[in-house]
N, C-alpha and C positions, 0 to 999 in steps of 0.2 A: 522346726517342728511347730512352733507356735504360728508361724506364717501359713503353714498348710491348713491348720484349723481355721484360721481367720478367712483364708481364701474360700474354704468350703462354706463357711457361714455367709459370706458376702455374695456368693453366686446365687441369684434368685432362681426360683423355679419358673419354668416357662409359664407365661400367663395363659389362662384358659382362652380358647378361641372365642371370639365374639359370637353371640347368637346369630343365627341366619336371619337376615332381614326378610320380613314377610312381604315387602313391597306395598303394603297398605299404608297410606298416609291420611292424616286428618284433612278432609275436604270441607269447604264451605262454599256452596254454590248459591249465587244470587237468584232470587225469584221475584219477578215483577209483582208488586202489590202484596207480597207475603214476606214472612221472615226467611232468611237464608236457610238452606237445607244443609245441615252438618252431618257428616258420617265418616267412618274410616273406610277408605276404598282406594281403588287404583283405576286409572284410565285404561279402558280396553281399546277404544278407537274414537277418533273425531274426524269430521269432514265438513266442508263448507263450500258455498258457491260465491264467495266474496269476489273473486276475480271474473266470474262469468255473468253475474246478475247485473241488470241495467242500473237501477238505483237502489234496490233493496237486496239484502243478502241474509243468508241464514248459515248457522253452524250447528251441527248436531254432534252429540257425544254420548257414549255409553260408558258408565263406570261400573265396576264390580265392587259391591260392598263386602266388607270383611265377613259379614254374616251370611254371605252366599247370594244375596239378592242383587239387584241392579238399580241403577239410576239412569233415566233417560233425560238428557239436558238439551235445551234449545237456546240459542242466542240469535237475536234478530236485530238488524240495524239498517240504516239507509244513509246514503250519501247526501245528507241535507244538513245544513247548519242548524244547530239547536235541537236536533232530534236525537234523543238518548237511545242507547241500546236497551233492549228488553231481554230478559232471561227468564226461563222456566226450567224447573227440575221436578221430575216425577219419580218417586220411589216405586219400583216394580219388583215383582218376584220372579218373573220369567221373561225370556226374550220375546214371547208373544205379547206380553203386557207392555214391554218397551215399544214394540212396533205399533201397538194400538195407541199408545200415548203420542207417538210421532204422527200417526195417521189422523188423530183427532184434532191436531193443531191446525187452526185456520190462520194463515199468514196475513190476512187482510185487516181484521178489526183494529189492530194497534197502529195502523199506518194512516197518515194524512193523505188526502187525495194527490197532492203534488209529489208524493214519494213514489207513486205508481208509474209515472211516465215522465220522460224528458220533453215530450211534445208541448209546444207553447199553447196556452189556453185549453189544454186538455180537460181542465176542470169544468169547462162550459160545454163539453161535448160528451153526452151520455154514452154514445157508441164507443168513443175512444177510451172512456173510463172502464166500460165493461170489458173491452178487449185487453186493456192493461191489467185489470183484475184477474181475468182468465189467464193471462200470461204469467202473472205472479204466482198463481196457484200451480200452473204447469211447472214453473221453476222449482217450487217447493217439492212437488211430487217427483220430479226428475232427480233432485238431490236424494230423496229417500230411496228411490229405485236404484240409484248408483251405489248407495251405501248398503242397503238392506236387500237388494234384489227386487224382483217384481212382487208387487203386493198380491197376496193370495186372493183369488176370486171369492166374493162373499158366499157363494153357494158351492164352493169347492169342498169336497170331502176326500180325505186321503184314501188311497187305494185300499180296498178290503174293508172299508168302514161304511160304505154307502148302504142306506137302508134297502131292504128288499124283502120279498115274501118269506124267505127262509129265516129272516132275522126277527120277524115279529114286531118291527118298529115302524111300520108304514101305516098311513091313515086307514 
């Protein structure tokens, strides 16, 4: 009889189930020339052209913040000795703001001339440099299009929202 009482006391209650994980982790993204950007979030997607780019490559990522916003992130590097990767991160509130942050990035300013082309003496040939710069920008825009779809035309208005005489918003 005493054993029955002891056995009952020693049997623990089942533990409460652990709380459901939110999936949000503390993130700390580097930013070239700025303090790192810290936030609670989770990766939604990332993509890059590291394997297809000639000497320069980019990676883009979009994170969802725990507060409902987004972070657009860019990493850029080149296959050159001594050239460090550069990173940017932009807090955004909407997918349109994230797209705009990516579209506003110019991949050329942080790159030295010899990162643009493998051609020997290209730094002395203005035409070769201009073509290499144009090719680098095409690679950047191709990456964005592959990930985000075609960029909206700057004068595009969604169906049913175009100005017209019946809307009163024409000049």
